[in-house]
N, C-alpha and C positions, 0 to 999 in steps of 0.2 A: 400559565400559559393561555393564550385565547382558546375558544371553542374552534373545533372543525379541523385542526392540524393533527398529524400522527404523533404518537408517544416518541420522543426522541430516541433514536437507536444508537448507543455509543459506538463509536467506530474504534474497536479495539482488535478485531480479528478473534481466532480462536484462542479461548481460555482454557486450560486443562486443569482439572483438579486431581492433585495425586495425594497419596496417604495411606496408612495401613488400613487393613480390613476392620470395619466398624467404626471408622471415622464419620460416617454420615456422608460421604461425598454425594451420593444419588439423592438423598432427602434434602441436604443443605444446598447442593447445586441447583436443584429444580427451584427451590424458594428463593434463592439469590437472583436466577434468571428471570424469573417472573417479576421482581422489584426492578429490574433492570430494563424488562421490555426486550429480553434477548430470547433466543430459541435455547432449548436444552437438549442435550445427547448424553444418553448414558451408553457407554461403550459396551457394556454387557447385553443391554437391549439390543444393541446393533448386530452383536455376535449371534444373539438367540434368533433373532429375525432373519440373517442370512443363512443360518443352519437349519432353521426350521426345528429348534431343540432348546430347551431352557440352558442356562449355563451349568446348572446343577447337573443335569443329566450329562450334558458334554465332558464336564470334568470326571464323572464318574464312568463314562462309558469309553471315552478315548484318552484319558490321561491329562496331566499337565502340559506335556510337550506340544501335543497335537492343539491344545487350547491357546497355547502362547502363539502359535502361528496365526491361528485365527484373530486373536487379539492385534498382532501387529498389522494384519491387513485392514483391520477396522480402523486402528489409530490412523494409519496413513491416508486412509480415504476420508476421515473426516477432518484432517488438517488440510481444509483446500481454501483457506483465507476467509471463511464466513466469520461474521461475528456472532459467536456462540459460545455457551459454557458447555464444556464436555467433562463428564466424570469419568475417570479412567480407574482400571483395576489397580489394586495395590501392587500387583506383580509387573506393571506395565514398564517400571524403571529397570527390570532386571536384563533386559536385551539390549546391547550396544546401539543397534540400528533404530530401536525405539527412541533412546535418548537422543540420538542424533535428530531424529524427526520432531521431538519436541522443542528442538531449538527454533521451529517455525511458530511456536505459540509462547503466550504468556502462560507460564506454570505457576500454580498456587499450591502450596501444601497445607491441606486441612489435616491437622495432626492432634492424636490424642496418645496418651502413655499407654504403655503394653497391658497395664491391669484393667483400666476402662475399657479398652478394645477388647480384651479376652472376656470380659464380663458381659459386653454386649454381644460377642460371639457365640457364647455358650448354647448350643443345640440349634443354632442358626445356619450353620455351614456343613454340609454332609461330609466334604471332603476335608474339613478343618475341625477335628474333635479336640476343642479347645478345653475339654473338662478333664483329659489326663495329663498328668505331671510331665511325661516325655514329650506329649505334642505341646504343651505351653513352653516348655525349654526349647524345643525346636523353632517355635513361634520366634521367641525373644532373640535368639541367634538370627534367624533370618532377617527379622525387623532391625536388628542392629546394623547389618550390612545395608538394608535398603535405606534408613535414616541417612546415612552417609551420602548416597546417591541422590537422595531427594535434597538434601542440602546443596548439592551443587547445581542442581536444576531449577529450584525454586527461587521465584523473584519476590515471593513474599508467602509468610507464614500466618495461617488462622487457627485460633485455639477451638478445635472440635469439641471440646467438653462441654461446652454451652449447651443451653437448649437450642434446637435447630433453628427457630426464628431469630435468636440473638446470633447465632454463628453466620446465620444468612445475610442479615444487616451488616455484619462486620466484612464479610466477604463481598457484597455488593458494592460496599464503600472502597474496598482495596479495587474492584474491577473498573469502577467508574473514574478513579484515579490512576490507570495504568498510563504510561507515557507512550508516546509513538516510538516504536523502535528504531535506532540508528546503527548502521553497520560500522565497524572498526577500519580504520587504515590500517594497513601491515605494511609498512614500508611505503612503496609507490602503489600499492595495489589494495583494493577493497576486498573484504572477506567474500560477499556473495550479493548479487550476481559480480560477475568478473568485469572490473574496472581497472584498467592499468594506466598510469600516468608515464608518458614517453618522454624521455629527456633528449629525443633526436635534435641534432644542429638544425637539420632541416626538414622540413615536412615532407620532402620526397621519401624518407625513410619509413614514413608511417604506411604507404602503401605497397610495400615490398611483398611479393607472393600472393598476390590477389588481383582479380579484376577491379580496377580502381574506376569509380564513377565519381566526377567532381562537379559539384555545385559551380555554376558559372559565376556566382557571386563571391566566390573564395579569391581575394586578391593575391594569395601566393601563388608560386608556380609549382603546381602539385601535378605529376606526371598520370595520365589518364584520360578517359573520355568525358569531356564537359557537356554538361547538359542544364537546361533552364532550372533554376531553383525559385525559391520563395513560394509564397502562399498560392500563387497562381500556377504552380506546378502540382498542386495537391488535388489532381482532377483525373477523371478516368483517362482523357488524352494524354496526361502526363505520365500516368502509368502506362500506357501502350506504347509511348516514347521509351521509356525505360525497358519494357519488355523486348522490344524490338532490338535494342543494343544488345541485350543478353543473347538473344536468339542469334545474332550475326554474329557475335563474339565467340560463344560456345559452338556455334556451328563450324567455324574455321578452326578452333582447337578442342577437339571432342575430350581430350584427356582433361582439359580444365574442369569438366562436370564433377569429378570426385576430387581433384586435387587443389585448386584455388576456390577460395570464397570470394564473395562480392565485397569490395571494400567501398562504403559510402562516405564521402568526405564532403561536409557542407552544414548548413543550418538545420533546424528541427524540421521544417516543411520538406526539404530535400530528404532527408533521413526518413521521413515518415513514407514518401512516395517509393523509394528504393527499398526499403523495409518491407512495405507491401508487395512489391514486384518480387523480392527474395522470397516472401511467403509463397507466392503463386508458382515461381518457375520451378518447374520439375517437382511440383508438390511440397515444396520447401527447399531451399538451398542456404547453407551457412552464409553468414554475412558478418561483417566487421563495421561498427559505427565508428567514425572519426568526427566528432562534433567541430565545428569551426567558430561558432558564436555563443556569446555567454549563455544566452537562453537554451540552445541545444545541450551545451555542456552541462547546465544546472538541472535540466529536466528532461527535453525530449531525446537524449541519446541513450536514455537508460530505460528498460522495463519492457521494450518489444511491442509497445501497444501501438502498431502502425495504422495509419489512417488516411482516408482521402475524404475531401469535401464533395457534396452533392448538391447542387443549386445553391439554396439558401442554409442548407444544414451542415454545420461543422462537423467533421470526423464522422459521417455517416457510414461510411464504408471502412473496412479495415480488416485485421487480423491480429492475433497474438502471435508474434514471431521474434522472440528475443534475439539480439545479436549475440554470436559466440563471444565476442568482446567488445567492450567499449575502450577505445584509445584516446585518452585526454592529453592533448598537447597543448600546454598553457601559451606557447607562443602566438597562438592564433588571436589570443586577447589583445595584442598589442595594436592590432588592424580594427578594433572593433568601434564601431560609431557610439555617439552618445545615446541614441535611440536604441541600439543593441544592447548596450550596457543597462539601460532602464528596463529593458524586456527581461533580461537576467536578473535584475535586482528585483523585480517583482516577484518572481517564483521563489527567490531566496528569502523574500520578507514572508511570504505565504508560509515556507518551511520554518521559519522562527515563529510564527504564532502558531503554529500546529505542535511544535516542541515546547512552547514556553521559554524560548532562549532568545537573547538579544540577536539582530542581525550583525552578521559579521561586519567590519568595517568596510564600507561600499568603496571608499578609496583603494582598497585592496581586493580586486575582483577575484584572485586565485584563491584566497582564503573562503568567500562565500561559495565559490564555485565547488570547492572540495566539500564544504560543509554541507551543502544541497545535496550533493551526489551520494553523501554518506546516508543523509535521512531518507532520500528516496530508495537507495539500495537496502536499507534496513524494512522499508514497507513491502516493496516488490519481492523481496525474498520470502516475506510471509504469504503473500496475497498476489500471486504473479498474474492470473487472470480476473483480476478485479471483481471478487465475489462478495468481498465487505470491507477489510482495513483499508484497501488501497483506494477507496472511494474518498478517504479524507483529502487526498490529495488534490480533490476537486474543490476546495475552498477558495470561494472568489470566483470560480470559473464558470458558475451557472449564468448568473448576470453577465461575467465578463465575456462569454463567448457570443451571447446574444448581442451586445454592444459592438464586439468586434466585428460581426458579420453585417450588421444592420448599418453601422456608422463608420466602418472602416479604419476604427481605431488600431493603433499598433497592439500587440498582445500585451505589453506592458501595462500600457494605459489602461486597458480593458480589464485586466486582471485587479489591478489597484482600484479602479471605481467599483469593481465587484467586492473587494475586500470590505469597501466601506459599507456596500449594502449587506453585507454579511455581519457587520458589527451592529447595524440598526436592527437587523432581524433577530439577530441574538439577544439584543435587550429587549426587544418587543414580545419574543415568544419564551424565551428562555430566561429572562432576569439576568442576562449578563451584567455583572457588576460594572455599574457607569464609570468607577475609578479605573477599571481595566481599559474599557473602551476609549476613556479619555487618555489614557497612555499610549493606547495603540493608534488611534487616529494620526497623531503627528507623525508617527513613523512612516505612514502612507505620503503625508506631505513632504517628508524630508527626501523623498526620493525625486521630487520635482512638482511644481504646481499642476492642479487639475483644476482649470477653469470651468464655469457651467456651460452647458451646450444646450440646444433645442433638441430634445428627445423625440423621435419618432416612436411614440408609444404603443402604437398598434402593430407596427412592424417588430418592435422589440418584443411584445408578448407573443405574437405569433413565432419569432424565433425560438424562445423559451418554450412553447407548446411542443416544439419538434424537438427538442433536447432529448438526448438518449438517456438521460437520467430520470425521465418521467415526472418531472416537476418535483424532485426531492432536492434539497438544498443542504450542503454541508455548513452547519453553524457551529458555534463556539459556546458550549455550556460554562467554559470557564478558559481561561488562557492556558493551551496545552491540552484541552479536552474536546476534540471534535465530536459532533454527533449528526445523525442524519434525519432531518426533519421534512415532512411536506407541510408547508405554511398555507394558511387560509388563503383563497383566491384573492380576496380582498386588499391583502398586504403586498402583493407582487406588484402591483403598479406603483405603491409607495415606494418600494425596494429600488426599482428602476429609476425613480424620481430621485432618490438619495444619490444613486451612483451618477446620474447625468449632473447633479448639483455639483459634485466633486467635493473639492477641499473648501468651498466656500461655506460658511456658517450658516447653518438655516435662519431665516427671518424670526 
């Protein structure tokens, strides 16, 4: 890497080390985290800090049951989406709620055999006298049961018998190669968060049982209150317009306050403004998102990161207020324009790069819409408030948003140009294999030509300086391996120039 930029931060979300007592989770985890440039958190240390007493003292004074309650609380607090390595206690797998919570993390099993663990533990744990035969027998029985639980939870297993630095090197390699999580479709619904594919014959069936607000750009006849949509609606004036409709509607039907959600039917910008209004109305009102454009289906309708633009700053205002349900009706795709399809395909291409998988056939939008939803759902479920992992979804968007605001490009074109800038920066800063970038560049061009245009470099850099990501870019250390980097200031104008040049080959 060139001088001046930050150490790349792997965008992996929380990584939890599980394993038997004596496996070395605290020592090896801390060493691996240092190698990766990630923070490290020892769950026992968090418990002791909160209690004002050491874990040894807590175990002796309160007993194991009380300690496990403290442990569960510490685990749930730690799993907030950050990119962090967490060392958990051996017994964290015993409780079913803990095992459910661990589904929001990458779980890695640092393992040692019983004899090695007992040798390391001799005299080290006051509550575990491992030097008496009856205690050794109880330990083996307990760990046999836990091994079965760990096997179902762990995405990978690392040998903890090696020297700490050797085990840490192996662990850091595993963490660096962790894939982005992808949610599973179960019939016509995604596991989490809730996305339901509707097979309604008419879109009118999508808004039954709620106060329906309809984007006026929706060509289908959907019953409800029609309001302006599009990017120009993502303003404080657009928000006020929606809030006044809610005030008038709920004022006439007071029972609606508790009985009916707000149903937003429209494109991504419209869902943003209605979602923000839902977050504000009565300090948070349930709402349902019904996306009608390919972009909204593939990205904007899921995750609850609602937003408004302010002056030249995109998404400057907003709230985290996830819809109770996202209803996917693929019939809306039939009326999508070529520009709308290209916008959605740009997000699908971003998701493909993040997961290292080919883009689904662009001639079949239903396939890449469903795939994109599964990828975004998997990420959002682990990091709903964008503390770490979810930042990976900004791939191509830092430069893209600046060009979108300054030059009025469509979202899809701006993101595709941002992806080209991402590739260039990834080569320059991270040494991305040029064979990989040579394979990826044509996938951008395959979605349509990007001719060069005259860049307003000064305004574009001003827009970047106001970006809420604080000058940090999502780059690719390898295909499917996003990292967060602050590039040297001198390279930013060149990255913008690469985006403006588009798919034209450099001179």
